[in-house]
N, C-alpha and C positions, 0 to 999 in steps of 0.2 A: 568533431560532432559533440553536441550537447546531449547528455543523458539525464533523465529524472528517474530516481529510484524512490518508491513510495510504499506506504503501508496504511491500512485502515484498521481501526478497532470499531466494532459494530454492536448493535443490539441483538444480534443473533445470526443464524445461518441463512443463506439464500433459500427461498422457496422455489419450486418449479416456475419457470418463466411464464407459464400459462396463467398464473395467479395475478390478480390485480396488483398494481404497483403499491397500493396502500398496504398490502400484506407483506411486502418485502421489508427486510430490516433496514435500519438507518445507520449512518456513520456517526460515531460519537467522538472519534479522534482521527485526525488525518495528519500525516507527516510526510513530507517529500523533501529530498535534497537534489539539487541540480549540480552536476559535475561536468568537467571537460574531459578530454581524452587522457589527461595526465592525473585524473582523479582529484583535481583541485575543486574545492567547493565554491560554486558560483552563487548559490542562494539556497534558502530554506523556506519552506512553507509549513507552518505548524499551527494547529488549532484544535481545541476541543470543540465539539458541536453539541448543541442541545436538540435532541430529537423531539418530535411531537408526541412521542409515546414514552411511558416509563421504561427505564432500562431494566430488563429482567434480572433478578438477583443471581441466577445461574451464570449469566454472561458477565456480570460485575465481578463474580468470584474469579473469573479467568483473567480479565484485564485490569481490574481494580478501579474501574470507572463506574460511578453510580450517579443517580439523579442529583445529589447534592454537589458533586464535583463539577457538573456541567450546568448548574442552575443559572449562572450568569454568562454562559457561553453563547455565541451567536448561532443562529440557525444556518444550515448549509446555504440557503438562498442569500444570506447576508455576506458570504465570503466567495460566492461563485465567480464573480467578476475578477477578483484578485487571483483566484485559482486559475482561471482562463489565461490571464496575463502571465502567470508563472510558467505555463506550458507553451507559450508562443515561442517558436524557433527551436523547439526541442526535437531531436532526431530519434532518440531511443527512450522507451518507457520500460522500466524493469521492476518486477515485483516477485516475491517468492509466493507462488500460487497466483500468478497474474490473472487468470480468468476470474477468480473470486474478487480480488480487489478492483479490477477493471469493471466488473459487473456492479459492484457496490457503488463505484463512482458514477457509472452510467445511470443507475437507478436514481441517484440523487440529482444528476443533471436532468433526467427526464421529468422528475417532479417539479423542477423550476423552469422547464421548457428551454433548456440550454444544451440538450444532447446534440442536436444537429450543428450547433455553432461552436462546440468545444474543439480546440486545436489538437486533436489526437496526433501524437507523433507517428511517423510512418512505420517505425520498427518497434515491435512488441516482443519483449524477452521475458520468458517465465523461467526462473531458475529451478523450479521444481521439475519442469519438463526437460530442461537442458542438462540436468544432472542425474537423470535416471540411470545412466550407464555406470555410475559409481557403485551403487549397491544393487543394481537391477530392480529398483523400486523407487517410489517417491520418498524423498528424504524430507524430514521436517527441518526448519531453519537451524535449530540447535545442533542437530547431527551434521548438517552441512557446514556450519560454523566450526565445529570441532575438526571435521575433515580438512577444511581449508586453512585453519589457523593453529590447530593443535590445542586450542583453549576453549573452555565452555562459554556459552552465550549467556551473559548476565542480563537480568531485567527483561526476560522474554515477555512478550505480549504487551509491551508498551510500544506504540508506533515508532517513536524516535529510536529507541534501543534496537528494535527489529530492523529498521532501515540501516542503521550504522553497522549492525552485524551483516546485513546484506551487502553493504558497500565493501566490507572487508572480504567477504566471500567472492563477490563479483570481480574485485580487483585481482584476487588470487587466481580465479578461474580464467580471466582474460589473459593474464601473464603466463600462466602455466599451461593452459590448453587453448591457445589462440585460434586453432582450427575449429574449435567447437563454439567459440564466442566471437 
């Protein structure tokens, strides 16, 4: 089975879903890796995205992405077809706090009228939810990475670094606790 692990960096946090789509944050960085059951990398999808609003300074301080960094980047609508093709044939989608990243992706798809046509994988795995048993609470990715690898997570809050930290965690969790994954 093919699995995609992904992460987003955004212009802010999600608003309640009752709000108009224009009030929701935008993705400014998207990274996904496609792997097989042996954790061989089959493909990558990586892009910065230029949102139609300024990136708030408080979110830039978290992920290091500002308006200048994305000035020449494509809009989400410019990459959506390639992203759809990347997800074709995928069985599992994995993210650390999947509801957030999936909602961010869904909002962007909705904005360009592609939500209903997106090839969502049938199996959705949230490593935040699946690992609550470890500390009896939600773990951030840095703590989960330390638990799984014994090493700190370097370069947190860049989409690619977060995804590869997640790959290491997911690999460890699947091998060590197969009954849970």
